[in-house]
C-alpha positions in Angstrom: 142.9 -45.0 134.3 142.0 -48.1 136.2 138.4 -49.3 136.3 137.4 -50.3 139.8 134.7 -52.7 138.4 137.6 -54.9 137.2 138.8 -55.8 140.7 137.6 -58.9 142.3 136.0 -58.2 145.7 135.5 -61.8 146.8 135.5 -65.3 145.3 133.7 -68.5 146.2 134.7 -72.0 144.9 132.0 -74.4 143.7 131.9 -77.9 142.3 130.3 -78.9 139.0 129.6 -82.6 138.5 128.8 -83.7 134.9 127.3 -87.1 134.1 128.7 -88.6 130.9 127.1 -91.6 129.3 128.6 -93.4 126.4 127.7 -96.8 124.8 129.4 -98.9 127.5 129.5 -96.9 130.7 128.4 -94.0 132.8 131.0 -91.7 134.4 131.0 -88.6 136.4 133.4 -85.7 135.9 134.0 -83.3 138.7 135.4 -79.8 138.0 136.0 -76.9 140.3 135.1 -73.3 139.4 134.8 -69.9 141.1 132.0 -67.4 141.6 133.5 -63.9 141.5 132.0 -60.8 143.0 133.0 -57.5 141.3 131.7 -54.0 141.9 129.1 -54.3 139.2 128.6 -58.0 138.6 128.8 -61.6 139.8 130.4 -64.1 137.4 130.4 -67.9 137.3 132.1 -70.2 134.8 129.1 -69.9 132.5 127.2 -66.7 133.3 127.4 -63.1 134.3 124.8 -61.5 136.5 124.8 -57.7 136.9 124.5 -56.6 140.6 121.2 -54.7 139.9 119.7 -58.1 138.7 120.8 -60.0 141.8 118.2 -59.8 144.6 120.0 -61.9 147.2 122.4 -64.7 148.0 121.9 -67.4 150.5 123.4 -70.7 151.8 122.1 -74.0 153.1 124.5 -76.6 154.5 123.9 -80.3 154.0 125.4 -83.4 155.4 129.2 -83.6 155.0 131.3 -80.6 154.2 129.3 -79.3 151.3 126.3 -77.0 151.0 124.2 -75.2 148.5 124.8 -71.6 147.6 121.8 -69.8 146.0 122.0 -66.8 143.7 118.6 -65.2 143.6 118.3 -63.1 140.4 115.7 -61.6 138.1 116.1 -64.7 135.9 115.4 -67.2 138.7 117.4 -68.9 141.4 120.8 -70.5 140.5 122.2 -73.2 142.7 125.9 -74.0 143.3 127.4 -76.8 145.4 130.1 -75.2 147.5 132.8 -76.9 149.7 133.9 -73.8 151.6 132.2 -71.5 154.0 130.4 -68.8 151.9 129.8 -66.3 154.7 132.6 -63.9 153.6 131.2 -63.8 150.1 127.6 -63.3 151.4 128.8 -60.5 153.7 130.7 -58.8 150.9 127.7 -59.0 148.6 125.4 -57.5 151.2 127.8 -54.7 151.9 128.1 -53.9 148.2 124.3 -53.9 147.8 124.0 -51.5 150.7 126.3 -48.9 149.2 124.4 -45.9 147.8 125.6 -46.3 144.2 124.3 -49.9 144.0 120.8 -49.4 145.4 
């Protein structure tokens, strides 16, 4: 039997920039990750948030192509730098939150 909570509903790519300092120089490492929306949770490269603990998601664009995607949870607000339009992810989340079994 297939578990519907294992199917990805929507994904959103985000950028992670890590500053690395050694004795002689400072460098920046950029890596790309995904935020994935499932029936019962949202996952990032480092964390899992169950849907009942996510209050809202929002987005604020800033200069250039990028913007900040906010994940509002019972643990606080988590911020992700995104390079793509997050509206399909936001719409899918809001639709999922409005289904009777997720209220």
